[in-house]
All heavy atoms as an XYZ file, in Angstrom:
749
protein
N      54.608   -383.812     27.175
C      53.997   -382.505     27.250
C      54.529   -381.635     26.122
O      55.676   -381.207     26.180
C      54.311   -381.874     28.605
C      53.665   -382.540     29.771
S      53.936   -381.553     31.243
C      54.094   -382.840     32.427
N      53.734   -381.413     25.117
C      54.188   -380.656     23.956
C      54.657   -379.248     24.333
O      54.028   -378.556     25.122
C      52.958   -380.593     23.053
C      51.991   -381.572     23.598
C      52.362   -381.839     25.008
N      55.777   -378.852     23.759
C      56.293   -377.505     23.967
C      57.141   -377.343     25.203
O      57.844   -376.349     25.339
N      57.109   -378.297     26.117
C      57.899   -378.193     27.334
C      59.206   -378.959     27.186
O      59.231   -380.042     26.603
C      57.120   -378.731     28.537
C      55.827   -378.009     28.886
C      55.183   -378.656     30.109
C      56.064   -376.530     29.127
N      60.263   -378.398     27.727
C      61.571   -379.051     27.689
C      61.757   -379.891     28.945
O      61.602   -379.409     30.062
C      62.677   -378.004     27.619
C      64.055   -378.620     27.676
C      65.137   -377.585     27.659
N      66.436   -378.240     27.735
C      67.585   -377.620     27.600
N      67.618   -376.319     27.377
N      68.720   -378.288     27.694
N      62.096   -381.156     28.760
C      62.446   -382.023     29.874
C      63.840   -381.628     30.342
O      64.793   -381.643     29.566
C      62.428   -383.489     29.434
C      62.859   -384.521     30.468
C      61.906   -384.517     31.666
C      62.919   -385.902     29.820
N      63.949   -381.235     31.602
C      65.235   -380.784     32.131
C      66.098   -381.973     32.548
O      65.573   -383.055     32.837
C      65.005   -379.836     33.312
C      64.324   -378.517     32.928
C      63.952   -377.719     34.171
C      65.213   -377.698     32.007
N      67.417   -381.781     32.598
C      68.312   -382.905     32.888
C      68.447   -383.221     34.379
O      69.452   -383.767     34.811
C      69.646   -382.440     32.293
C      69.607   -380.965     32.392
C      68.159   -380.597     32.177
N      67.458   -382.869     35.170
C      67.450   -383.207     36.587
C      66.016   -383.461     36.999
O      65.082   -383.199     36.256
C      68.068   -382.087     37.439
C      67.446   -380.739     37.210
C      66.252   -380.286     37.713
C      67.958   -379.673     36.415
N      65.999   -379.008     37.283
C      67.036   -378.600     36.478
C      69.113   -379.495     35.661
C      67.232   -377.392     35.831
C      69.300   -378.291     35.010
C      68.366   -377.253     35.091
N      65.861   -384.013     38.186
C      64.530   -384.294     38.707
C      64.299   -383.457     39.965
O      65.231   -382.875     40.521
C      64.375   -385.788     39.068
O      65.354   -386.136     40.048
C      64.524   -386.678     37.842
N      63.056   -383.454     40.406
C      62.711   -382.763     41.650
C      63.274   -383.576     42.823
O      63.680   -384.733     42.642
C      61.191   -382.634     41.764
O      60.612   -383.909     41.956
N      63.281   -383.013     44.031
C      63.791   -383.766     45.186
C      63.068   -385.102     45.412
O      63.664   -386.040     45.934
C      63.549   -382.819     46.365
C      63.595   -381.460     45.757
C      62.979   -381.617     44.385
N      61.823   -385.200     44.971
C      61.101   -386.469     45.132
C      61.179   -387.347     43.886
O      60.441   -388.317     43.753
C      59.655   -386.235     45.568
C      58.872   -385.356     44.617
O      59.473   -384.735     43.728
O      57.636   -385.282     44.761
N      62.093   -387.016     42.962
C      62.352   -387.872     41.802
C      61.449   -387.667     40.610
O      61.519   -388.426     39.641
N      60.617   -386.649     40.624
C      59.713   -386.398     39.492
C      60.430   -385.574     38.427
O      61.303   -384.769     38.732
C      58.459   -385.678     39.970
C      57.609   -386.528     40.885
C      56.362   -385.823     41.295
C      55.549   -386.732     42.215
N      54.373   -386.065     42.735
N      60.054   -385.762     37.156
C      60.698   -384.984     36.087
C      60.387   -383.497     36.226
O      59.323   -383.117     36.721
C      60.091   -385.553     34.803
C      58.966   -386.420     35.199
C      59.045   -386.684     36.662
N      61.327   -382.686     35.804
C      61.162   -381.230     35.796
C      61.091   -380.761     34.351
O      61.802   -381.282     33.483
C      62.342   -380.546     36.493
S      62.457   -380.917     38.235
N      60.240   -379.783     34.103
C      60.042   -379.258     32.759
C      60.198   -377.742     32.761
O      60.021   -377.088     33.778
C      58.639   -379.611     32.243
C      58.423   -381.087     32.073
C      57.902   -381.859     33.104
C      58.750   -381.723     30.886
C      57.701   -383.223     32.966
C      58.553   -383.095     30.727
C      58.032   -383.834     31.763
O      57.844   -385.181     31.613
N      60.507   -377.222     31.581
C      60.642   -375.789     31.384
C      59.856   -375.409     30.139
O      59.919   -376.108     29.128
C      62.126   -375.428     31.200
C      62.462   -373.997     30.821
C      62.110   -373.051     31.959
C      63.947   -373.886     30.487
N      59.131   -374.322     30.226
C      58.452   -373.778     29.056
C      59.411   -372.758     28.451
O      59.456   -371.607     28.881
C      57.131   -373.128     29.457
C      56.301   -372.720     28.248
O      56.718   -372.979     27.100
O      55.229   -372.129     28.456
N      60.220   -373.189     27.464
C      61.293   -372.320     26.986
C      60.835   -371.281     25.976
O      59.856   -371.473     25.259
C      62.258   -373.303     26.322
C      61.365   -374.385     25.811
C      60.223   -374.480     26.810
N      61.573   -370.187     25.941
C      61.439   -369.189     24.890
C      62.549   -369.527     23.904
O      63.713   -369.209     24.128
C      61.619   -367.779     25.466
C      61.544   -366.694     24.407
O      61.443   -367.025     23.204
O      61.593   -365.519     24.781
N      62.197   -370.221     22.827
C      63.221   -370.717     21.905
C      63.962   -369.600     21.187
O      65.097   -369.779     20.769
C      62.607   -371.683     20.878
O      61.516   -371.031     20.234
C      62.132   -372.951     21.553
N      63.345   -368.446     21.052
C      64.013   -367.332     20.377
C      65.078   -366.699     21.276
O      66.101   -366.239     20.792
C      62.987   -366.280     19.955
N      64.823   -366.687     22.586
C      65.752   -366.062     23.530
C      65.906   -366.982     24.742
O      65.175   -366.834     25.721
C      65.220   -364.716     23.997
C      64.991   -363.727     22.905
N      64.641   -364.060     21.643
C      65.072   -362.377     22.894
C      64.505   -362.977     20.890
N      64.752   -361.941     21.637
N      66.842   -367.935     24.667
C      66.989   -368.861     25.796
C      67.328   -368.111     27.083
O      68.179   -367.237     27.099
C      68.127   -369.780     25.391
C      68.501   -369.426     24.004
C      67.785   -368.185     23.614
N      66.640   -368.464     28.149
C      66.874   -367.826     29.437
C      67.952   -368.531     30.232
O      68.551   -369.529     29.791
N      68.176   -368.029     31.427
C      69.220   -368.551     32.296
C      69.011   -370.028     32.610
O      69.957   -370.816     32.570
C      69.259   -367.737     33.608
O      69.464   -366.368     33.276
C      70.369   -368.204     34.519
N      67.787   -370.424     32.909
C      67.523   -371.817     33.255
C      67.759   -372.739     32.065
O      68.310   -373.837     32.209
C      66.098   -371.974     33.783
C      65.761   -373.316     34.420
C      66.733   -373.668     35.534
C      64.348   -373.303     34.947
N      67.381   -372.294     30.884
C      67.614   -373.086     29.673
C      69.109   -373.246     29.403
O      69.580   -374.341     29.061
C      66.918   -372.428     28.478
O      67.034   -373.230     27.334
N      69.866   -372.169     29.579
C      71.316   -372.234     29.381
C      71.972   -373.117     30.445
O      72.910   -373.863     30.144
C      71.918   -370.829     29.393
C      71.466   -369.924     28.244
C      71.993   -368.499     28.443
C      71.917   -370.476     26.906
N      71.472   -373.060     31.670
C      71.981   -373.934     32.726
C      71.714   -375.392     32.378
O      72.583   -376.253     32.537
C      71.341   -373.582     34.072
C      71.697   -374.504     35.238
C      73.196   -374.456     35.535
C      70.882   -374.151     36.468
N      70.522   -375.677     31.874
C      70.186   -377.048     31.474
C      71.113   -377.526     30.368
O      71.578   -378.678     30.397
C      68.724   -377.125     31.034
N      71.413   -376.657     29.396
C      72.362   -377.017     28.333
C      73.718   -377.379     28.930
O      74.345   -378.369     28.545
C      72.538   -375.858     27.343
C      71.311   -375.585     26.495
O      70.420   -376.460     26.413
O      71.242   -374.477     25.920
N      74.183   -376.567     29.887
C      75.481   -376.790     30.522
C      75.484   -378.113     31.306
O      76.441   -378.889     31.222
C      75.818   -375.610     31.444
C      77.105   -375.766     32.180
N      78.332   -375.646     31.562
C      77.352   -376.049     33.481
C      79.281   -375.849     32.461
N      78.714   -376.094     33.629
N      74.415   -378.371     32.042
C      74.318   -379.620     32.809
C      74.333   -380.821     31.868
O      75.004   -381.828     32.146
C      73.066   -379.620     33.709
C      72.811   -380.999     34.314
C      73.212   -378.577     34.810
N      73.634   -380.728     30.744
C      73.634   -381.834     29.777
C      75.041   -382.108     29.261
O      75.456   -383.264     29.155
C      72.697   -381.526     28.604
C      71.237   -381.639     28.948
C      70.331   -381.326     27.765
O      70.821   -380.862     26.716
O      69.119   -381.531     27.906
N      75.782   -381.052     28.941
C      77.159   -381.226     28.458
C      78.011   -381.911     29.527
O      78.780   -382.830     29.236
C      77.765   -379.865     28.037
C      79.262   -379.971     27.823
C      77.082   -379.345     26.785
N      77.840   -381.497     30.772
C      78.598   -382.106     31.872
C      78.197   -383.576     32.057
O      79.059   -384.438     32.268
C      78.390   -381.315     33.158
C      79.032   -379.941     33.122
S      78.744   -378.969     34.618
C      79.394   -380.034     35.870
N      76.920   -383.871     31.963
C      76.455   -385.249     32.124
C      76.988   -386.138     31.004
O      77.381   -387.286     31.258
C      74.928   -385.307     32.163
C      74.339   -384.766     33.442
C      72.828   -384.690     33.419
O      72.220   -384.438     32.371
N      72.204   -384.887     34.564
N      77.019   -385.631     29.788
C      77.544   -386.426     28.674
C      79.041   -386.674     28.842
O      79.539   -387.778     28.573
C      77.245   -385.736     27.343
C      75.770   -385.700     26.948
C      75.566   -384.824     25.718
C      75.231   -387.092     26.713
N      79.771   -385.659     29.299
C      81.199   -385.842     29.560
C      81.440   -386.854     30.660
O      82.334   -387.707     30.562
N      80.639   -386.790     31.706
C      80.744   -387.744     32.802
C      80.451   -389.161     32.313
O      81.117   -390.119     32.714
C      79.776   -387.360     33.915
O      79.815   -388.289     34.958
N      79.463   -389.301     31.450
C      79.113   -390.619     30.911
C      80.283   -391.212     30.129
O      80.540   -392.424     30.212
C      77.874   -390.527     30.025
N      81.013   -390.380     29.395
C      82.190   -390.866     28.670
C      83.250   -391.381     29.648
O      83.865   -392.422     29.421
C      82.768   -389.763     27.790
C      81.907   -389.425     26.593
C      82.449   -388.256     25.775
O      83.390   -387.572     26.228
O      81.919   -388.042     24.676
N      83.452   -390.658     30.739
C      84.425   -391.081     31.751
C      83.984   -392.367     32.437
O      84.803   -393.263     32.687
C      84.617   -389.975     32.785
C      85.299   -388.744     32.241
C      85.352   -387.595     33.237
O      85.082   -387.829     34.440
O      85.663   -386.470     32.812
N      82.692   -392.476     32.732
C      82.169   -393.684     33.365
C      82.330   -394.882     32.431
O      82.705   -395.976     32.862
C      80.691   -393.488     33.782
C      80.035   -394.806     34.162
C      80.607   -392.503     34.940
N      82.084   -394.674     31.145
C      82.246   -395.760     30.176
C      83.698   -396.227     30.133
O      83.976   -397.432     30.112
C      81.778   -395.314     28.788
N      84.629   -395.286     30.145
C      86.049   -395.656     30.133
C      86.413   -396.424     31.407
O      87.122   -397.438     31.353
C      86.908   -394.404     29.999
N      85.911   -395.960     32.544
C      86.173   -396.666     33.794
C      85.559   -398.056     33.803
O      86.176   -399.014     34.283
N      84.367   -398.175     33.275
C      83.708   -399.476     33.201
C      84.472   -400.441     32.312
O      84.623   -401.628     32.646
N      84.972   -399.939     31.182
C      85.779   -400.792     30.300
C      87.032   -401.271     31.023
O      87.438   -402.428     30.887
C      86.141   -400.045     29.017
C      85.012   -399.990     27.998
C      85.477   -399.473     26.632
N      85.884   -398.064     26.695
C      85.061   -397.029     26.607
N      83.762   -397.238     26.453
N      85.505   -395.796     26.664
N      87.657   -400.389     31.805
C      88.874   -400.764     32.539
C      88.566   -401.850     33.572
O      89.330   -402.814     33.716
C      89.474   -399.536     33.221
N      87.439   -401.728     34.276
C      87.069   -402.740     35.263
C      86.794   -404.067     34.563
O      87.230   -405.129     35.024
C      85.856   -402.288     36.101
C      85.308   -403.422     36.952
C      86.223   -401.099     36.980
N      86.094   -404.020     33.445
C      85.794   -405.257     32.713
C      87.058   -405.924     32.165
O      87.123   -407.149     32.084
C      84.812   -404.969     31.565
C      83.388   -404.635     31.993
C      82.562   -404.219     30.779
C      82.743   -405.809     32.709
N      88.044   -405.122     31.822
C      89.296   -405.672     31.287
C      90.181   -406.265     32.386
O      91.107   -407.025     32.094
C      90.060   -404.587     30.535
N      89.904   -405.933     33.632
C      90.694   -406.415     34.766
C      90.140   -407.767     35.210
O      89.097   -407.854     35.849
C      90.620   -405.398     35.906
C      91.470   -405.779     37.093
O      92.064   -406.878     37.102
O      91.532   -404.963     38.035
N      90.867   -408.827     34.880
C      90.400   -410.185     35.165
C      90.256   -410.465     36.650
O      89.534   -411.387     37.044
C      91.342   -411.208     34.528
N      90.919   -409.692     37.483
C      90.846   -409.943     38.922
C      89.983   -408.914     39.660
O      89.976   -408.873     40.885
C      92.263   -410.013     39.555
C      93.026   -411.200     38.991
C      93.015   -408.722     39.363
N      89.249   -408.102     38.910
C      88.366   -407.125     39.551
C      87.337   -407.868     40.386
O      86.712   -408.824     39.934
C      87.681   -406.261     38.503
N      87.168   -407.424     41.592
C      86.242   -408.092     42.496
C      84.810   -407.615     42.319
O      84.514   -406.697     41.552
N      83.946   -408.249     43.081
C      82.520   -407.919     43.012
C      82.272   -406.453     43.358
O      81.449   -405.790     42.720
C      81.714   -408.803     43.968
C      80.238   -408.479     43.963
C      79.441   -409.250     44.996
O      79.957   -410.221     45.570
O      78.278   -408.863     45.215
N      82.980   -405.955     44.333
C      82.781   -404.557     44.753
C      83.088   -403.584     43.612
O      82.322   -402.633     43.366
C      83.670   -404.279     45.955
C      83.359   -403.025     46.659
C      84.105   -402.999     47.973
N      83.811   -401.759     48.661
C      84.488   -401.300     49.661
N      85.510   -401.981     50.129
N      84.158   -400.166     50.229
N      84.192   -403.808     42.896
C      84.554   -402.944     41.766
C      83.533   -403.065     40.645
O      83.151   -402.059     40.025
C      85.950   -403.300     41.255
N      83.086   -404.275     40.381
C      82.094   -404.479     39.322
C      80.765   -403.806     39.673
O      80.145   -403.163     38.832
C      81.883   -405.969     39.061
C      83.052   -406.690     38.396
C      82.839   -408.200     38.443
C      83.231   -406.215     36.972
N      80.333   -403.950     40.922
C      79.072   -403.335     41.347
C      79.169   -401.814     41.284
O      78.231   -401.134     40.859
C      78.690   -403.787     42.748
C      78.279   -405.268     42.808
C      77.824   -405.683     44.200
N      76.607   -405.005     44.617
C      75.375   -405.320     44.215
N      75.200   -406.297     43.349
N      74.330   -404.655     44.659
N      80.302   -401.264     41.695
C      80.494   -399.817     41.639
C      80.434   -399.335     40.184
O      79.727   -398.374     39.872
C      81.833   -399.423     42.268
C      82.095   -397.947     42.230
C      81.520   -397.099     43.162
C      82.906   -397.395     41.243
C      81.741   -395.724     43.125
C      83.137   -396.029     41.190
C      82.556   -395.186     42.133
N      81.164   -400.017     39.300
C      81.189   -399.631     37.888
C      79.797   -399.736     37.279
O      79.359   -398.852     36.521
C      82.181   -400.490     37.114
N      79.077   -400.791     37.605
C      77.732   -400.971     37.047
C      76.769   -399.919     37.594
O      75.945   -399.372     36.843
C      77.207   -402.373     37.352
C      75.821   -402.696     36.803
C      75.770   -402.520     35.286
C      75.420   -404.106     37.192
N      76.881   -399.597     38.868
C      76.029   -398.562     39.452
C      76.244   -397.228     38.763
O      75.291   -396.531     38.389
C      76.301   -398.428     40.966
O      76.022   -399.682     41.586
C      75.442   -397.343     41.593
N      77.497   -396.844     38.577
C      77.808   -395.579     37.897
C      77.336   -395.623     36.444
O      76.838   -394.628     35.911
C      79.318   -395.290     37.917
C      79.929   -395.145     39.298
C      79.510   -393.909     40.079
N      78.247   -393.953     40.750
C      77.993   -394.535     41.939
N      78.932   -395.152     42.578
N      76.793   -394.495     42.463
N      77.483   -396.787     35.786
C      77.053   -396.912     34.389
C      75.534   -396.733     34.262
O      75.054   -396.058     33.345
C      77.481   -398.258     33.818
N      74.778   -397.308     35.180
C      73.319   -397.175     35.154
C      72.926   -395.718     35.385
O      72.042   -395.185     34.696
C      72.660   -398.112     36.188
C      71.185   -397.779     36.385
C      72.827   -399.559     35.759
N      73.567   -395.050     36.339
C      73.269   -393.640     36.584
C      73.543   -392.799     35.337
O      72.732   -391.943     34.958
C      74.114   -393.111     37.747
C      73.730   -393.682     39.085
C      74.732   -393.365     40.179
O      75.817   -392.817     39.902
O      74.420   -393.669     41.334
N      74.673   -393.046     34.699
C      75.014   -392.292     33.492
C      74.060   -392.603     32.354
O      73.671   -391.707     31.600
C      76.454   -392.601     33.064
O      77.360   -392.064     33.990
N      73.680   -393.859     32.225
C      72.736   -394.236     31.174
C      71.398   -393.533     31.376
O      70.785   -393.048     30.418
C      72.551   -395.751     31.141
C      71.624   -396.298     30.060
C      72.092   -395.889     28.666
C      71.534   -397.809     30.166
N      70.944   -393.437     32.611
C      69.687   -392.720     32.887
C      69.801   -391.253     32.474
O      68.874   -390.704     31.875
C      69.343   -392.827     34.376
C      68.903   -394.215     34.784
C      68.775   -394.403     36.285
O      69.313   -393.586     37.066
O      68.120   -395.385     36.682
N      70.947   -390.628     32.764
C      71.159   -389.235     32.356
C      71.136   -389.103     30.837
O      70.496   -388.204     30.288
C      72.502   -388.703     32.878
C      72.525   -388.489     34.375
O      71.448   -388.408     35.000
O      73.648   -388.394     34.927
N      71.841   -389.996     30.151
C      71.936   -389.924     28.692
C      70.577   -390.165     28.042
O      70.214   -389.482     27.076
C      73.009   -390.910     28.174
C      72.961   -391.034     26.661
C      74.397   -390.465     28.629
N      69.800   -391.093     28.578
C      68.455   -391.344     28.040
C      67.577   -390.107     28.231
O      66.851   -389.696     27.318
C      67.815   -392.595     28.687
C      66.326   -392.679     28.382
C      68.530   -393.847     28.224
N      67.654   -389.481     29.407
C      66.866   -388.261     29.658
C      67.241   -387.178     28.653
O      66.382   -386.493     28.090
C      67.082   -387.769     31.084
C      66.358   -386.482     31.399
C      66.618   -386.030     32.821
N      66.080   -386.962     33.790
C      64.801   -387.002     34.158
N      63.951   -386.137     33.672
N      64.374   -387.880     35.020
N      68.531   -387.010     28.392
C      68.992   -386.010     27.429
C      68.477   -386.349     26.030
O      67.979   -385.476     25.309
C      70.532   -385.906     27.435
C      71.002   -385.317     28.773
C      71.039   -385.066     26.271
C      72.504   -385.470     29.015
N      68.574   -387.613     25.644
C      68.114   -388.023     24.315
C      66.613   -387.790     24.153
O      66.164   -387.300     23.106
C      68.452   -389.495     24.076
N      65.845   -388.125     25.163
C      64.392   -387.909     25.108
C      64.090   -386.420     24.980
O      63.287   -385.996     24.152
C      63.700   -388.518     26.353
C      62.268   -388.033     26.484
C      63.758   -390.038     26.299
N      64.757   -385.620     25.802
C      64.521   -384.176     25.774
C      64.867   -383.591     24.405
O      64.090   -382.832     23.823
C      65.364   -383.495     26.861
O      65.191   -382.099     26.824
N      66.020   -383.951     23.890
C      66.451   -383.412     22.592
C      65.590   -383.949     21.466
O      65.274   -383.225     20.519
C      67.923   -383.707     22.360
C      68.819   -382.924     23.298
C      70.274   -383.166     23.052
N      71.084   -382.390     23.989
C      72.400   -382.334     23.930
N      73.070   -382.999     23.001
N      73.069   -381.615     24.807
N      65.195   -385.203     21.557
C      64.328   -385.784     20.532
C      62.983   -385.082     20.465
O      62.464   -384.805     19.384
N      62.424   -384.776     21.622
C      61.145   -384.051     21.647
C      61.291   -382.673     21.011
O      60.418   -382.218     20.281
C      60.653   -383.890     23.083
C      60.123   -385.145     23.690
C      59.683   -384.908     25.116
N      59.246   -386.148     25.730
C      59.060   -386.302     27.019
N      59.258   -385.288     27.845
N      58.667   -387.447     27.500
N      62.403   -382.012     21.303
C      62.604   -380.675     20.737
C      62.825   -380.743     19.237
O      62.371   -379.872     18.500
C      63.774   -379.971     21.427
C      63.371   -379.506     22.832
C      64.471   -378.769     23.519
N      65.349   -379.767     24.133
C      66.613   -379.573     24.433
N      67.198   -378.439     24.157
N      67.320   -380.519     24.998
N      63.481   -381.791     18.753
C      63.658   -381.953     17.307
C      62.317   -382.205     16.634
O      62.034   -381.655     15.577
C      64.601   -383.121     17.005
C      66.070   -382.858     17.205
C      66.864   -384.145     16.984
C      66.568   -381.766     16.281
N      61.488   -383.051     17.246
C      60.169   -383.349     16.682
C      59.325   -382.090     16.545
O      58.573   -381.939     15.596
C      59.414   -384.374     17.548
C      59.959   -385.775     17.401
O      60.720   -386.042     16.446
O      59.617   -386.623     18.249
N      59.448   -381.194     17.512
C      58.638   -379.970     17.498
C      59.111   -378.961     16.455
O      58.328   -378.166     15.967
C      58.660   -379.323     18.887
C      57.946   -380.138     19.923
C      58.176   -379.650     21.335
O      58.846   -378.619     21.510
O      57.679   -380.301     22.261
N      60.389   -379.014     16.098
C      60.926   -378.025     15.154
C      61.044   -378.570     13.747
O      61.300   -377.801     12.821
C      62.305   -377.512     15.615
O      63.214   -378.630     15.679
C      62.224   -376.839     16.958
N      60.891   -379.867     13.590
C      61.048   -380.472     12.271
C      59.825   -380.190     11.399
O      58.700   -380.234     11.862
C      61.232   -381.969     12.376
O      62.402   -382.272     13.090
N      60.111   -379.937     10.149
C      59.021   -379.771      9.179
C      58.506   -381.156      8.828
O      59.252   -382.128      8.787
C      59.539   -379.056      7.950
N      57.220   -381.276      8.555
C      56.695   -382.580      8.160
C      57.345   -383.048      6.849
O      57.656   -382.253      5.979
C      55.201   -382.336      7.967
C      54.949   -380.893      8.212
C      56.223   -380.236      8.592
N      57.541   -384.338      6.756
C      58.116   -384.936      5.544
C      56.993   -385.137      4.552
O      55.996   -385.802      4.859
C      58.819   -386.252      5.862
C      59.943   -386.014      6.863
C      59.332   -386.925      4.600
C      60.589   -387.275      7.400
N      57.136   -384.565      3.358
C      56.053   -384.727      2.374
C      55.949   -386.176      1.904
O      56.925   -386.892      1.837
C      56.456   -383.806      1.228
C      57.873   -383.431      1.465
C      58.218   -383.750      2.884
N      54.714   -386.570      1.578
C      54.504   -387.917      1.028
C      55.144   -388.000     -0.343
O      55.135   -387.046     -1.119
C      53.001   -388.222      0.893
C      52.347   -388.410      2.250
O      53.050   -388.793      3.198
O      51.131   -388.155      2.357
N      55.687   -389.182     -0.665
C      56.319   -389.359     -1.967
C      55.378   -389.973     -2.980
O      55.791   -390.384     -4.040
C      57.582   -390.216     -1.818
O      57.229   -391.477     -1.272
N      54.095   -390.073     -2.628
C      53.108   -390.694     -3.540
C      52.828   -389.825     -4.733
O      52.725   -388.715     -4.801
C      51.791   -390.968     -2.810
C      51.997   -391.980     -1.692
O      53.030   -392.668     -1.693
O      51.117   -392.055     -0.806
């Protein structure tokens, strides 16, 4: 959806949420979304470190591996949502690249 920002959370039924932002004057919801994205990225770094620790533990059981993988998938979904949202916003603000012909 051109011009709409994909928010870093979903509706209670799992559908994506969007915001029609005022890019000149970000509102409260836009600033909250920025804050949530920062928190999600920080959490993903912690999950990655925990996952590496579980993988390095030769005696880690199935339960630990499943827990680490579950958290890793959740974090990956958050990071992909953030990347998609930011990528769309970059595409909308980028100037076209002139042809070199």
